[in-house]
C-alpha positions, 0 to 999 in steps of 0.5 A, a space after each residue: 357815752 358813745 354816739 347812739 346814732 347807727 353806724 354809717 356803714 349800714 346799707 352803704 355800698 362797698 367801695 369800688 376796690 372791694 367789689 368782686 365779680 357777680 356771684 351766682 344767684 343765692 337760689 342757685 347756690 342754695 339748690 346746689 348745696 342741697 343737691 351735694 348734701 343729698 349726694 354725699 348721704 347717698 354715696 356714703 350708703 351706696 358705696 359700702 352697700 355695693 361692695 358688700 353685694 359684690 363680695 357676697 359670693 362666699 360659700 360660708 354664710 352667716 345670718 344677716 346683722 340684726 340691725 341691718 335686717 331690722 332696718 331693711 324690714 322697716 323700709 320694706 314694710 313702709 314702702 310695701 316692698 315684697 321680701 322673698 327671703 325673711 331669713 337671709 344669710 350673707 357672707 361675713 364680709 358682706 355683713 361688715 360692709 352693709 353695717 357700714 352702709 347703715 352707719 355711715 349715712 347716719 354718722 355723716 348726717 349727724 355731723 352735718 347737723 352739728 355743723 349747721 346748728 353751731 355755725 349755720 353751715 354744712 360743708 356743702 353750704 360753706 362751699 357754695 357760700 350760703 348760711 342759715 341764720 336766725 333773725 338776729 344773724 346768729 347760728 340756728 342752734 339745735 332746736 331750730 335745726 331739728 325743726 327745720 330739717 327733720 320736720 320742715 324739710 323732710 317730715 311734712 313734705 314726705 309725710 303728706 306725699 306718703 299719706 296721699 299715696 296710701 289714701 288715693 289708691 296709688 299704693 303700692 306703686 313706688 314710681 308714683 310715690 317718688 313723683 309725689 315726694 318730688 312734688 312735695 319737696 318742690 312745693 316746700 322750696 316754692 315758698 322761697 319765691 313768695 318769701 325772700 330767702 325763706 322756703 317752707 322749712 325756713 318759715 317753720 323754723 323761723 330761719 333765714 338763708 343768706 349769703 355767708 359773705 355778707 357781714 350782717 343782715 339789712 335792717 328791712 330783712 331783720 324787721 320782717 322777722 323781729 319787732 326789734 331793730 337790728 343792732 350794729 355790732 359796733 354799738 355798746 350795750 348802753 347804746 342798744 338800750 337807748 336805741 330801744 327806748 327811742 326807736 320803739 313806739 309806745 303803741 307797740 309795747 305789749 304785756 307778755 301774753 303768758 299763762 301766768 299773767 292771764 291767771 293774775 288778771 282773771 283770778 275768779 275765772 281761774 278758780 272756777 276752771 280749777 274747781 270744775 276740773 278737779 271735780 271732774 277728775 275726782 268723779 272720773 277716777 271714782 267711776 273708773 275705779 268702780 268699773 275696774 273693780 267690777 270687771 275684776 270681780 266678774 273675771 274672778 267669778 268666770 275663772 272660778 266657774 271655769 276651774 270648777 267645770 274643768 275639775 268636774 270634767 276631769 273627774 269623769 275622764 277616769 275609766 273607773 268613773 261612775 259615769 261610764 263610757 258615755 259620760 267619759 265621751 261627753 266629758 271629752 267633747 265638753 273639754 273641746 268647748 271649755 275656755 281653759 288653756 289646760 284643755 288642749 294639752 290634756 286632750 293631747 295627753 289623753 290621745 297619747 294614752 288612749 286605746 279605745 277607738 271610740 274614745 280616740 274619735 271623741 278626742 279627735 273631734 274635741 281637738 278639732 273644735 278647739 281650732 288652730 290653737 291645738 296645732 302646736 300640741 298636735 305637732 309635738 304628738 305627731 313627732 313623738 308617735 312617728 318616733 315610736 312607730 320607727 322604733 317599733 318597726 324593728 322590735 315591737 309587737 304587732 298590737 303595739 305597732 297597730 295601736 301606735 299607728 291608730 293614734 298617729 292616724 287620729 292625730 293626722 286626721 285631726 290636723 287635716 280637719 283643722 286645716 280644712 275647717 279653718 282655711 285662710 286663718 292659718 297665717 303663721 301656723 307652724 307644722 314643721 317636721 310633721 308627718 302628714 304623708 300617706 300611710 300604708 294600708 291597714 289600721 294606720 292607713 291615711 291620705 291627706 286631702 286638702 283640695 282647694 284649701 287656703 294655707 297662706 302663710 303656713 310653715 311646713 319646713 321638712 314636713 312629709 306630705 307624700 302622695 297627698 291630694 292638694 289640688 287647687 291649694 293656696 300657699 300664697 295670700 295678699 295679706 291685710 292690704 289685699 294687694 299682691 306683691 307687698 310686704 305683708 303678703 302671706 308667704 308659706 315656707 315649704 323649705 325641704 318639705 316632701 311632696 313626692 307623688 302629691 297631686 298639686 294640680 292648679 296649686 298656687 305657690 306664688 312667692 313661696 319659699 321652697 328651697 331644697 323641696 322635693 316634688 319627685 313624681 308630683 303633679 304640678 300641671 297649671 300650678 303657679 310657682 312664679 317668683 317662688 324660691 326653689 333653689 336646689 328643689 328636686 322636681 325629677 319626673 314631675 308633671 309641670 305642663 302649663 305651669 307658671 314659673 316666671 321669675 322663679 329662682 331655680 338655681 341647681 334645681 333638678 328636673 330630670 325626666 320631668 314634663 315641662 311642656 308649655 310651661 312658662 319659665 320667662 325671666 327665671 334663674 335656672 343656673 346650673 339646673 339639671 334638665 336631662 331628658 325633660 320634655 319641653 315642647 313649646 316651653 317659654 324660656 325667653 330671657 331665662 338664665 340657663 347658664 351651666 344648665 344640663 339638657 342632655 337628651 332633652 326635647 326642646 322642640 318648638 321652645 322659645 329660648 329668645 334672649 336666653 343665657 345658655 353660656 356653658 350649657 350642655 345641650 348635647 343630643 337635645 332636640 331643638 327642632 323649630 326652637 327660637 334662639 334669637 338673640 340667645 347667648 350660646 358662648 361655649 355651649 355644648 350642642 354636640 349631636 343636637 338636632 338644630 333643624 329649623 332653629 332660628 339663630 338670628 342675633 345669637 352669640 355662638 362664640 366657642 359653641 360646639 356643634 360637632 355632629 349637630 344636625 341642621 336638616 334632620 338625620 340622613 341629610 346628604 350633600 346632594 339634598 343640601 345643594 338642592 335647597 339652594 333656592 329655599 333660604 330660610 333666613 334663620 342664619 342670615 348674618 350669623 357669624 359661625 367663625 368661632 364655632 367649634 367642630 363644624 364639618 363640611 356639610 354643616 358649613 355648606 348649609 350655613 353658607 347656603 342659609 346666609 351665615 358667615 364662615 371663613 370657608 364660605 365661598 365668596 359672593 359674586 
């Protein structure tokens, strides 16, 4: 039998020829391995995501991959990030790379967890010479790894940080959430200062981080985690059994405290507990069965009474009914109060067939009383009647057209009343392709009036709302959390809707989706369209005095002939927008993207264009008197025949700009007048380089030189 004495090499110093240079402290190497692990995961996601964003410029687009869309929606919901486009379309190649950005981190994380479970080391941990082991020095295995990483390292710290963020009023500030998460992770790691080689997640998973170059754990470290002494790898199984008998004190020998042993030791108590539990379970099942049976019986009785009432009311709807016109009207009104899913479709069918004006008014009243649940049937009936009117216009008889117009007016009024009565309760309601536009005079005359109504979250795609009165209407709500700018905001979809001639004074369109929406001749004074998506929208000849369009998306939008005086476009994107002949006196356009925009003949007197991007913009014949163009980018801009008198160009980039015929001091200014201004420098051209400006004549150059600008033809300074 081999000697039971512990091998002599335990806790013995290495021979001098095995000593190496002092390595970095274990804590430093452990933090380095953790940082590299996080960096690898982040890079595996950011690289394909960035490439996908770069190639997302193709004309042909497809819907975003459902998995990527679901992941992004989940992240946005958890972090309360506002989503401006709920149905994004991207280039096919972008879908490929963004799918890779979703799969690559998951695959890399799974591989690293596999290595950690099998060997105790991820690749970064191997590079830094650290290892995760159990008390006996073995790799942790899958269960410990999942507890250590998913629950201990990230679940508990980030869960606590997220809970504090939501409950303390710091929501939805993501900077505060990031700070709280960092503090929680640091607190988890701070356990390592109290417990040697064990952070919070190591304590939870009962693991230990050691130097991977050590052959075995010290006896003292292993004793802290396990009551049994650490066995040397040189011992045989027989030596280990003898050592366990000799070294384990008798006082430490305890019976396994399992449930089965407790039951064996306390049979009487176990019997009482089982009896009481069984009786309680049987009693609960009996009472629950009685309650369920009675509720089902009550439900059947209620359904039977409703069926009988519904049948009785339907029997009175026939024109040949003995109850007469008054009874028929009463039955129609009663149907609006019946809790039956068949009532609304029946009322809609009656409206499509009714000829009596009195009965049409009764049906309208009944449908309004049913509330928003009537909107889908009214929408379908509205579309059908619109088609009928269109077909009757070219061949129908006058009585038929008048009857169809009267029915259409009844449907429109019913919809308008529901939207008014149930204001702020219409999130998600869909009235797309509905005709609610103003009808001409006559039997079908109708004008929609929804002043100060809350339609937050409603869908009005391709809806006709011409000449409607919508003053102070709201198309944006804060959602259930009552905080603006979060994921659950109620954002209306008005894409391709027609608001031609509508009065939208003071309306709130904040963050609404209005792609290719028509606002021709609409009144939008003091309306809030900030953060709205108006790409391709038509606002020609509209009135936008004092409107708020900050951070709005207005690519390729048309403002031809519009009045945008004193409106705020700060930070908006007006790339390739058409703004010919607009009135923009005093308009705020600072830091706005106006590249490739068209401003021919526009009046921008006194406008603030500081920091704006006007590259390749067409400002020919525009009035820019007293405008602020400080730090603006005007590369290759066209200012031909523009009035730039008293414009502040300080800090602007004018390379390639065309100033042919541009007026610096008003029309009719002579060279003699320019010379007379020698002592009145404005400083607006001070230090501005006009060397690369195109088509400057002698009088323009003379004025530029006089005002402190630089040009190769300026006379040398004394």
